[in-house]
VOVEXLUM-655586 format. One line per 5 residues: number of its first residue (from 1); for each residue z negated, y, x of C-alpha. Coordinates in steps of 0.1 Angstrom, whole numbers. Layout:
N
NUM> Z Y X  ...
END
This chain:
400
1> 0 0 -1  3 34 10  -29 54 22  -31 31 52  -51 2 37
6> -32 -32 37  -31 -54 9  -44 -85 25  -73 -66 37  -80 -52 3
11> -76 -88 -12  -105 -100 14  -127 -73 1  -122 -83 -36  -129 -123 -25
16> -161 -109 -6  -174 -90 -33  -164 -116 -58  -189 -137 -37  -217 -113 -39
21> -215 -118 -78  -207 -155 -75  -241 -157 -55  -262 -139 -79  -270 -112 -51
26> -256 -88 -76  -247 -90 -116  -220 -68 -111  -204 -39 -92  -176 -14 -91
31> -160 -6 -53  -138 22 -45  -118 31 -13  -101 62 -10  -78 68 17
36> -47 96 24  -46 107 -15  -45 66 -26  -76 51 -43  -81 16 -47
41> -108 5 -73  -121 -31 -78  -148 -40 -109  -168 -73 -106  -194 -92 -127
46> -209 -80 -157  -231 -49 -167  -263 -73 -170  -276 -106 -161  -259 -133 -184
51> -242 -105 -204  -205 -104 -216  -198 -69 -209  -175 -69 -176  -180 -41 -153
56> -155 -11 -157  -141 15 -137  -158 38 -157  -191 20 -158  -223 47 -156
61> -248 37 -129  -280 54 -119  -274 69 -84  -309 79 -74  -306 92 -39
66> -270 97 -38  -282 131 -61  -296 143 -25  -261 156 -13  -252 170 -47
71> -288 191 -45  -278 200 -9  -246 212 -22  -261 234 -50  -283 250 -24
76> -257 259 -2  -237 274 -31  -267 297 -35  -268 301 4  -232 315 3
81> -240 339 -20  -269 353 -3  -296 343 -30  -312 320 -6  -312 321 31
86> -318 294 51  -347 306 74  -363 328 50  -397 315 39  -397 296 3
91> -432 317 -5  -419 342 -28  -400 317 -50  -423 289 -44  -458 306 -43
96> -473 273 -49  -462 261 -14  -475 292 7  -507 289 29  -502 255 36
101> -525 233 54  -519 205 75  -539 171 83  -552 168 120  -538 130 117
106> -522 110 93  -552 85 90  -577 113 86  -593 126 52  -573 148 34
111> -596 179 38  -595 176 76  -568 199 78  -557 229 101  -537 258 88
116> -498 255 88  -481 275 119  -455 289 98  -440 291 62  -418 262 50
121> -382 277 50  -352 266 31  -335 249 63  -370 227 65  -361 214 31
126> -325 207 36  -333 190 67  -364 169 53  -388 187 76  -408 201 51
131> -438 182 65  -446 159 34  -426 126 20  -424 92 17  -451 74 40
136> -435 41 55  -467 23 55  -484 -4 31  -496 13 2  -534 22 9
141> -529 26 45  -540 62 46  -561 85 24  -531 108 19  -512 80 2
146> -540 77 -23  -539 115 -29  -504 113 -34  -506 86 -60  -538 100 -76
151> -517 134 -82  -490 116 -98  -465 122 -72  -455 85 -58  -418 86 -47
156> -398 67 -70  -365 65 -89  -380 71 -123  -396 103 -119  -429 119 -132
161> -437 123 -169  -444 160 -166  -421 191 -159  -412 210 -129  -437 236 -128
166> -465 210 -133  -449 191 -104  -447 215 -79  -481 229 -85  -497 193 -80
171> -476 190 -48  -492 225 -39  -528 208 -38  -518 185 -10  -521 189 24
176> -487 184 47  -487 155 71  -468 172 98  -463 209 105  -434 225 90
181> -402 218 108  -420 191 131  -407 159 119  -383 143 91  -397 128 61
186> -379 112 34  -374 124 -2  -400 148 -10  -383 179 3  -350 172 -19
191> -375 175 -50  -387 207 -37  -354 221 -31  -344 215 -67  -372 236 -78
196> -362 262 -55  -325 264 -68  -338 264 -102  -361 295 -94  -330 312 -74
201> -308 308 -99  -331 318 -128  -319 286 -146  -330 250 -150  -317 230 -122
206> -299 205 -143  -281 233 -158  -269 248 -127  -258 216 -115  -238 210 -148
211> -221 247 -141  -217 251 -107  -210 215 -93  -199 191 -120  -177 207 -143
216> -157 225 -117  -151 194 -100  -147 177 -138  -176 152 -131  -176 146 -169
221> -202 116 -169  -225 130 -143  -259 141 -151  -295 134 -160  -287 123 -194
226> -258 110 -216  -242 120 -250  -254 90 -273  -217 79 -276  -214 71 -239
231> -247 51 -234  -230 18 -242  -213 23 -207  -246 24 -188  -251 -7 -166
236> -286 -25 -168  -308 -18 -138  -325 -51 -118  -350 -56 -91  -356 -90 -72
241> -391 -106 -83  -409 -105 -50  -425 -141 -60  -390 -160 -70  -364 -136 -58
246> -345 -136 -91  -332 -104 -106  -355 -92 -131  -349 -63 -154  -369 -29 -144
251> -388 -12 -168  -383 24 -167  -400 50 -188  -368 66 -196  -356 35 -214
256> -345 45 -248  -345 82 -238  -312 84 -216  -291 107 -241  -322 134 -234
261> -330 158 -204  -358 142 -184  -390 161 -181  -386 167 -145  -349 171 -134
266> -349 159 -99  -333 171 -66  -340 138 -48  -329 109 -74  -363 106 -93
271> -354 106 -121  -323 94 -112  -287 111 -116  -262 92 -138  -227 88 -125
276> -193 67 -122  -175 59 -91  -145 83 -100  -171 110 -108  -186 108 -73
281> -151 105 -56  -144 138 -68  -175 152 -52  -169 131 -20  -133 145 -19
286> -146 179 -19  -167 173 11  -137 153 27  -115 186 21  -142 210 35
291> -152 225 7  -117 225 -13  -111 208 -47  -82 205 -69  -93 239 -88
296> -99 259 -60  -129 259 -34  -169 249 -44  -180 258 -5  -165 271 25
301> -156 254 53  -183 266 75  -211 254 51  -194 218 48  -194 217 87
306> -230 229 89  -241 206 62  -223 174 81  -241 182 115  -270 163 128
311> -299 187 129  -328 166 141  -342 163 178  -350 128 189  -388 139 181
316> -381 148 149  -364 115 142  -391 94 160  -407 67 137  -377 67 114
321> -351 40 130  -355 21 100  -334 50 83  -314 61 113  -309 31 135
326> -309 41 170  -279 65 169  -280 82 136  -292 117 125  -296 137 92
331> -275 169 82  -282 182 48  -286 158 21  -271 128 39  -273 105 70
336> -250 113 101  -237 85 123  -238 95 157  -224 64 177  -203 33 169
341> -229 6 163  -203 -17 141  -172 -16 124  -182 13 97  -208 30 116
346> -190 56 139  -192 90 152  -187 121 123  -192 95 92  -215 108 67
351> -234 97 35  -263 80 21  -275 52 -3  -294 49 -35  -326 30 -39
356> -314 14 -72  -282 -2 -55  -255 24 -48  -240 39 -13  -214 62 -4
361> -197 73 27  -169 99 38  -154 94 73  -131 126 81  -115 109 109
366> -100 84 90  -95 105 59  -114 79 40  -142 77 12  -161 46 1
371> -183 43 -25  -203 11 -41  -219 10 -69  -245 -18 -81  -272 -22 -105
376> -295 -39 -83  -327 -19 -64  -327 -22 -29  -358 -43 -15  -363 -17 16
381> -345 9 35  -322 -15 55  -289 -20 35  -283 -53 17  -258 -77 28
386> -234 -65 1  -234 -29 13  -224 -40 49  -199 -68 38  -182 -39 18
391> -181 -14 44  -169 -41 69  -143 -53 45  -130 -15 38  -125 -8 77
396> -111 -42 85  -85 -34 57  -72 -3 76  -38 -9 85  -29 16 110
END
């Protein structure tokens, strides 16, 4: 086929993905590879375990942390309009986070703190250097973990039952784990960024995304909720039972309420955004085109180049090898490959995955986008075999 993808290679990809469904690794999936203007899409399996509804190209998935890149793009729109500045403190718009205290040590009591050396900035949020986030340790290892759970701020794809102002108020009662800007910590920065965007824009975060990102890009099936008429296109969500390994349906507090906005529209993916393969492709193609889309320009070339640059020092990455491997880094909203570790990981490639079973990547050097949407939640930050097999098959299909 044109686009530099071989028919034989795409056939092997389909066989590999069929195998993942046949083994029961996932009930179903939608895979998409776009290169040089040509798009290949394949659907496999069903939308639920034991169901008869086949996966379709327009099946709707919970994309979870793949929403982080969308949040970063929304923030950069406001930076370009000079309504946010990268190195300005967020104190004026998010006073709940002014005057922070910082733990002396992560395993210490939460009242054993020192003053923050400086304020939190927009750049800190975009680069996940807020100083607070997911703590990669067994539950209950540290007092700060218990404090986070007691405040109802545990990281997860389903989100809190209370609204934005209450969420940021509760976050403001907690000390930071690191000084602002000192270290990368996953997730929470993106949720704070969503709050900052809403306040800078003067309207709810979900409305801003719809008006400034989704509608211009034609992402008609993307948002925090769906019209009732589209709910039948949603794939069910599953996780592996720790005891048996069998897939079990995930219970979500939003079950039965996907036709209405959540209490807390999350910049980080909890609660999850909903999207389709083609909708997310429109977003990725905009990034691949350095901010351009069919109707004009969403971001400047300079903004996209800044977003897709690794902004972390080795010291800031320390302890996060499970996320970055040994050559990766972080831009604004997604990971950046720094070296050629295998067939798919190569310098300049950027993307991220969602904890409920989705992954995306943009490779400017190959003029290529890859998107894989499944409905099986990840068991750890390490990618599951179906992700690795998809990327391996996609790069093996390159025909030039």
